[in-house]
C-alpha positions in Angstrom: -0.1 0.0 -0.1 1.4 3.3 -1.1 1.7 6.4 1.2 -1.0 8.3 -0.7 -3.5 5.4 -0.3 -2.7 5.5 3.4 -3.4 9.2 3.5 -6.7 8.7 1.6 -7.9 6.0 3.8 -7.1 8.1 7.1 -9.0 11.0 5.5 -12.0 8.9 4.7 -12.1 7.3 8.1 -11.7 10.6 10.2 -12.7 13.9 8.3 -10.6 16.8 8.8 -12.0 20.1 10.3 -10.2 23.3 10.3 -11.2 26.4 12.3 -10.4 29.7 10.7 -7.5 31.6 12.4 -6.1 28.6 14.4 -2.6 27.8 14.5 -0.5 24.7 15.6 -0.7 24.1 19.3 -4.3 25.5 19.8 -7.0 23.9 21.7 -8.8 21.1 20.2 -6.3 20.5 17.4 -5.0 17.0 16.5 -1.9 16.1 14.8 -3.7 16.0 11.3 -4.6 19.6 11.6 -1.2 21.1 12.4 -0.5 21.7 8.7 -3.6 23.7 8.1 -2.9 26.6 10.6 -3.3 29.2 7.9 -7.2 29.2 8.4 -7.9 28.4 4.7 -10.3 25.7 3.8 -8.8 22.4 2.8 -9.3 20.9 -0.7 -11.7 18.4 0.6 -14.2 21.2 2.0 -13.7 23.5 -1.0 -14.2 20.9 -3.7 -17.2 19.1 -1.9 -18.5 16.1 -3.9 -15.8 16.5 -6.7 -12.9 15.8 -4.5 -14.6 12.8 -2.8 -15.8 11.4 -6.2 -12.2 11.2 -7.7 -10.7 9.5 -4.6 -11.4 5.8 -4.3 -13.5 4.7 -1.4 -12.1 2.6 1.5 -13.8 -0.6 0.0 -12.3 0.0 -3.4 -8.8 0.3 -1.9 -9.1 -2.8 0.3 -10.5 -4.7 -2.7 -7.6 -3.6 -4.8 -5.0 -4.4 -2.3 -6.5 -7.7 -0.8 -6.2 -10.0 -3.7 -5.5 -13.8 -3.1 -4.1 -14.5 -6.4 -1.0 -12.5 -5.8 0.7 -12.0 -2.6 3.7 -9.6 -2.5 7.0 -11.4 -2.3 8.7 -10.7 0.9 12.4 -9.9 0.9 13.2 -12.4 3.6 13.4 -16.1 2.2 12.4 -18.8 4.8 12.5 -22.4 4.5 8.8 -22.5 5.1 8.1 -20.3 1.9 10.3 -22.4 -0.1 9.0 -25.8 1.1 5.3 -24.6 1.2 5.5 -23.5 -2.4 4.8 -19.8 -1.7 7.9 -18.9 -3.6 6.3 -20.3 -6.8 3.3 -17.7 -6.6 5.5 -14.7 -7.2 5.3 -13.0 -10.6 9.1 -13.4 -11.1 8.8 -17.2 -11.1 5.6 -17.1 -13.3 7.2 -15.1 -15.9 10.2 -17.4 -16.1 8.3 -20.7 -16.2 9.2 -21.5 -19.8 12.8 -20.9 -19.1 12.7 -23.1 -16.0 11.0 -25.8 -18.1 13.6 -25.5 -20.8 16.5 -25.7 -18.3 14.7 -28.9 -16.7 14.3 -30.4 -20.2 18.0 -29.8 -21.0 18.9 -31.4 -17.6 16.9 -34.3 -18.4 18.6 -34.7 -21.8 22.0 -34.2 -20.4 21.5 -37.0 -17.7 19.9 -39.5 -20.2 22.9 -38.8 -22.8 25.3 -39.4 -20.1 23.6 -42.5 -19.0 23.5 -43.9 -22.6 27.2 -43.0 -23.1 28.2 -44.8 -20.0 26.3 -47.9 -21.2 28.0 -47.8 -24.5 31.5 -47.4 -22.9 30.7 -50.4 -20.8 29.6 -52.3 -23.7 32.8 -51.3 -25.7 35.1 -52.4 -22.8 33.3 -55.8 -22.7 33.8 -56.3 -26.3 37.5 -55.2 -26.1 38.2 -57.8 -23.4 36.3 -60.5 -25.4 38.3 -59.6 -28.5 41.6 -59.9 -26.5 40.5 -63.2 -25.3 39.8 -64.4 -28.7 43.1 -63.2 -30.1 45.1 -65.0 -27.3 43.0 -68.1 -27.9 43.5 -68.0 -31.7 47.3 -67.4 -31.3 47.6 -70.4 -28.8 45.6 -72.6 -31.3 47.7 -71.6 -34.2 51.0 -72.5 -32.5 49.5 -75.8 -31.5 48.4 -76.5 -35.1 51.9 -75.3 -36.4 53.7 -77.6 -34.0 51.5 -80.7 -34.9 51.9 -80.1 -38.7 55.7 -80.2 -38.5 57.4 -83.1 -40.6 59.2 -84.4 -37.5 56.1 -84.5 -35.4 54.3 -86.3 -38.2 57.1 -88.9 -38.6 57.2 -89.5 -34.8 53.4 -90.2 -34.9 53.8 -92.6 -37.8 56.5 -94.6 -36.1 54.6 -94.7 -32.9 51.8 -96.3 -35.1 53.2 -99.6 -36.5 50.0 -100.5 -38.0 50.0 -97.6 -40.4 50.6 -98.1 -44.1 52.0 -94.6 -44.6 55.8 -94.4 -44.2 58.1 -91.6 -45.2 59.7 -91.4 -48.7 63.3 -92.8 -49.2 64.0 -90.8 -52.3 63.4 -87.1 -52.9 60.5 -86.2 -55.0 60.8 -86.2 -58.9 60.3 -83.0 -61.0 58.2 -83.8 -64.0 58.3 -81.5 -66.9 55.3 -81.3 -69.3 55.9 -79.6 -72.6 53.3 -76.9 -73.5 51.5 -77.8 -76.8 
């Protein structure tokens, strides 16, 4: 409530009367009348109904200031106002609601993106360890196969099996030349 509205309410509640020729400190004067010691009529008395019709009535001022939809935001911030939700009723929060929703949306996207990236990193690490295991297994199997395919190892196996028809050759292989027609 502004200072002018307070003065208007006080004037309507207690009308001012001035006595011609009085001065501050005289008998019967209140504090409101100390400024009118010149003996002239006040604007309210001179204008009559015109001055009263331009000023709002006490009922109008109370209706204007006593609205439930918007309470003035106090300068002190208490935990009760934050947890009670009173902070969300202020005009500053209402005007920034789209910005708050946009920030919330970006936060959700950021968290979900980070979560999916972490899942992919875990999957990549798992596949890398599986690949290393496969490489080591392939390398060990290749070395075993190479050793078993050597001629000396095959000859030893053939000598160990007496019932085998296969035996090593005594002569070196022949080179056969075929003429081209």
